[in-house]
C-alpha positions as CSV (number, residue, x, y, z in Angstrom):
1,M,-112.8,223.0,0.4
2,S,-111.3,221.2,3.4
3,S,-107.8,221.8,4.6
4,S,-106.9,218.3,3.6
5,D,-107.3,219.1,-0.1
6,E,-104.8,222.0,0.1
7,P,-101.4,221.2,-1.4
8,D,-98.7,220.6,1.3
9,A,-95.6,222.7,0.5
10,A,-93.4,220.5,2.7
11,R,-94.3,217.3,0.8
12,P,-91.6,216.4,-1.8
13,G,-92.5,216.1,-5.4
14,W,-91.1,214.1,-8.3
15,E,-88.6,216.9,-9.0
16,N,-86.9,216.1,-5.7
17,F,-85.8,212.6,-6.8
18,A,-82.8,211.9,-9.0
19,E,-82.7,209.0,-11.4
20,R,-80.2,206.3,-10.6
21,P,-79.1,203.6,-13.2
22,V,-80.0,200.0,-12.5
23,P,-77.0,197.7,-12.2
24,E,-76.7,195.2,-15.0
25,V,-76.7,191.5,-14.1
26,H,-74.3,189.4,-16.2
27,G,-75.4,185.8,-16.6
28,A,-77.9,183.9,-14.6
29,T,-78.1,184.0,-10.8
30,T,-75.9,181.3,-9.1
31,A,-78.0,178.6,-7.6
32,P,-77.3,177.9,-3.9
33,E,-76.3,174.3,-4.7
34,A,-73.6,175.6,-7.2
35,E,-72.4,178.2,-4.6
36,L,-72.0,175.5,-1.9
37,A,-70.2,173.2,-4.4
38,G,-67.8,176.0,-5.1
39,V,-67.1,176.6,-1.4
40,L,-66.5,172.8,-0.9
41,Q,-64.1,172.8,-3.9
42,R,-62.1,175.7,-2.5
43,R,-61.9,173.9,0.9
44,H,-60.6,170.8,-0.7
45,E,-58.0,172.7,-2.5
46,E,-56.8,174.4,0.7
47,L,-56.7,171.0,2.5
48,A,-54.7,169.5,-0.4
49,A,-52.2,172.4,-0.2
50,A,-51.9,172.0,3.5
51,R,-51.2,168.2,3.1
52,G,-48.6,169.0,0.4
53,A,-46.9,171.4,2.8
54,S,-46.9,168.9,5.6
55,A,-45.6,166.2,3.3
56,S,-42.8,168.5,2.1
57,A,-41.9,169.4,5.7
58,A,-41.8,165.7,6.7
59,T,-39.6,165.0,3.8
60,R,-37.1,167.7,4.9
61,V,-37.2,166.3,8.5
62,H,-36.5,162.8,7.3
63,A,-33.6,164.0,5.1
64,T,-32.2,165.9,8.1
65,L,-32.5,162.9,10.4
66,F,-30.8,160.6,7.8
67,E,-27.9,163.0,7.4
68,L,-27.6,163.3,11.2
69,A,-27.6,159.6,11.5
70,M,-24.7,159.4,9.0
71,L,-22.8,162.1,11.0
72,I,-23.4,160.3,14.3
73,G,-21.9,157.2,12.8
74,T,-18.8,159.2,11.8
75,L,-18.7,160.6,15.3
76,E,-18.8,157.2,16.8
77,Q,-15.9,156.2,14.6
78,Q,-13.9,159.2,15.7
79,V,-14.7,158.5,19.4
80,N,-13.5,154.9,19.0
81,R,-10.3,156.0,17.4
82,A,-9.8,158.5,20.2
83,G,-9.7,155.6,22.7
84,E,-6.9,153.9,20.9
85,P,-3.4,154.5,22.3
86,R,-1.6,157.2,20.4
87,E,1.3,159.6,20.9
88,A,0.7,163.0,22.3
89,V,1.4,164.6,19.0
90,D,-1.9,163.2,17.6
91,E,-4.0,165.0,20.3
92,K,-4.5,168.1,18.2
93,L,-5.5,166.1,15.1
94,R,-7.9,164.0,17.2
95,H,-9.5,167.2,18.5
96,R,-9.8,168.7,15.1
97,E,-11.5,165.7,13.7
98,L,-14.1,165.6,16.5
99,K,-14.8,169.3,16.2
100,N,-15.2,169.0,12.4
101,V,-17.9,166.3,12.9
102,K,-19.6,168.4,15.6
103,D,-19.7,171.5,13.3
104,R,-21.1,169.5,10.4
105,M,-24.0,168.2,12.6
106,L,-24.8,171.8,13.8
107,D,-24.8,173.0,10.2
108,V,-27.3,170.3,9.2
109,L,-29.5,171.3,12.1
110,R,-29.3,175.0,11.2
111,G,-30.3,174.2,7.7
112,A,-33.5,172.7,9.0
113,G,-34.2,175.7,11.2
114,V,-33.0,174.0,14.4
115,E,-30.6,175.8,16.8
116,V,-28.9,174.6,19.9
117,R,-28.0,177.1,22.6
118,D,-25.8,176.9,25.7
119,P,-27.0,179.3,28.4
120,K,-23.9,179.0,30.6
121,G,-22.8,182.4,31.9
122,L,-26.1,184.2,31.1
123,T,-28.1,186.0,33.7
124,A,-31.4,184.7,35.1
125,D,-33.3,187.4,33.2
126,E,-31.8,186.4,29.9
127,V,-32.8,182.7,30.2
128,L,-36.1,183.2,32.0
129,D,-38.1,182.0,29.0
130,W,-36.0,179.0,27.8
131,A,-34.2,177.4,30.8
132,D,-35.4,175.4,33.8
133,P,-33.2,175.6,37.0
134,V,-32.8,172.1,38.4
135,H,-30.5,173.2,41.3
136,W,-29.0,176.3,42.9
137,L,-25.5,177.0,44.1
138,Q,-24.7,179.9,46.5
139,S,-21.2,181.1,46.5
140,P,-19.2,184.4,47.0
141,E,-17.9,184.0,43.4
142,F,-21.3,184.9,42.0
143,D,-22.2,188.6,41.9
144,A,-25.7,188.0,40.6
145,E,-28.0,185.1,39.6
146,V,-26.4,183.4,36.6
147,V,-26.3,180.0,34.9
148,A,-23.3,178.2,36.6
149,E,-23.6,174.9,34.7
150,T,-25.6,173.5,31.8
151,N,-26.9,170.0,32.1
152,E,-28.9,170.0,28.8
153,Y,-28.8,172.5,26.0
154,A,-31.9,174.4,24.8
155,V,-33.3,173.6,21.4
156,F,-35.0,176.2,19.1
157,H,-36.9,175.7,15.9
158,D,-37.5,178.7,13.7
159,G,-36.7,181.0,16.6
160,A,-39.1,179.4,19.0
161,V,-38.0,177.3,22.0
162,V,-39.1,173.6,21.6
163,R,-37.0,172.1,24.4
164,F,-36.0,174.0,27.6
165,A,-32.4,173.9,28.8
166,Q,-31.7,172.2,32.2
167,V,-29.3,174.3,34.2
168,V,-27.7,174.8,37.6
169,M,-28.1,178.4,38.7
170,G,-25.5,180.3,40.8
171,A,-26.4,183.0,43.3
172,P,-24.5,185.2,45.7
173,A,-23.9,183.8,49.2
174,P,-26.3,185.2,51.8
175,A,-24.8,188.0,53.9
176,P,-23.8,186.8,57.4
177,A,-26.3,187.6,60.1
178,P,-25.2,190.5,62.4
179,A,-23.8,189.4,65.7
180,P,-26.2,190.0,68.6
181,A,-25.5,193.0,70.8
182,P,-23.8,192.1,74.1
183,A,-26.1,192.0,77.0
184,P,-25.6,194.8,79.6
185,A,-23.3,193.8,82.4
186,L,-25.2,193.0,85.6
187,K,-23.8,194.5,88.8
188,P,-22.9,191.7,91.3
189,E,-25.2,191.6,94.3
190,P,-23.4,192.3,97.6
191,E,-22.7,189.2,99.5
192,P,-24.6,188.9,102.8
193,E,-22.4,189.6,105.9
194,A,-21.6,186.5,107.9
195,P,-23.0,186.5,111.5
196,P,-20.3,187.0,114.2
197,E,-18.8,183.8,115.4
198,P,-19.6,182.9,119.0
199,D,-16.9,183.4,121.7
200,L,-16.1,179.8,122.9
201,Q,-13.6,180.9,125.6
202,V,-14.8,180.3,129.2
203,K,-14.6,183.5,131.2
204,P,-13.5,182.9,134.9
205,D,-15.7,184.0,137.7
206,P,-15.0,187.4,139.1
207,G,-12.4,187.1,141.8
208,T,-10.9,183.9,140.6
209,E,-7.4,184.1,139.5
210,M,-6.3,181.9,136.6
211,P,-3.0,180.1,137.2
212,P,-0.3,180.6,134.8
213,P,0.0,178.1,132.0
214,G,1.5,174.8,133.1
215,Q,0.6,175.1,136.8
216,T,-2.2,173.2,138.5
217,P,-4.6,175.4,140.4
218,A,-4.4,175.1,144.2
219,P,-7.3,173.4,145.8
220,T,-9.8,175.5,147.5
221,D,-11.3,175.0,150.9
222,T,-14.9,174.0,150.8
């Protein structure tokens, strides 16, 4: 008998396998057309829900705008009344009326998730992500880079900036440049000595006596 007919001890037998139950299939298998139709139906439902959310948001925006329009009309009325001549005692009442309209407008905006922020006085690091500098001022009154003036407020919606603030930044004045060191004093060069002046006096010949001043010399014999 050849070696190929001998039983192989390493070869697994039926006793090495365990029986596993077959899963039950409930109903008929879904056809590809039906599965695709189900996916399209769910997609249509998602789109319809998104359209409904957009329509609801648009309705809220419109309602906010309409209420703000009413308040702006009230504000215009108050501003016109403020221009009329009144006694000084009415100044506090006029200010209170304008502030009341302003607060109502801000409350309407907050109800719609809109917030208005004034960055004046904040440092450059605090407004880095929601303010655009349009000009810089350098002055000794500033100890650091801060917002000196606000031209336009920033607008946030649901915590995210939707309109950057326009600001004027203040910065410390630059330190004065150090004075240049004085140049070393140069020693004056000695002035050249003037040459001796020539003696213009006529010296008499030896043996000739000069007459005293005021006398004419006597003629000599030739």
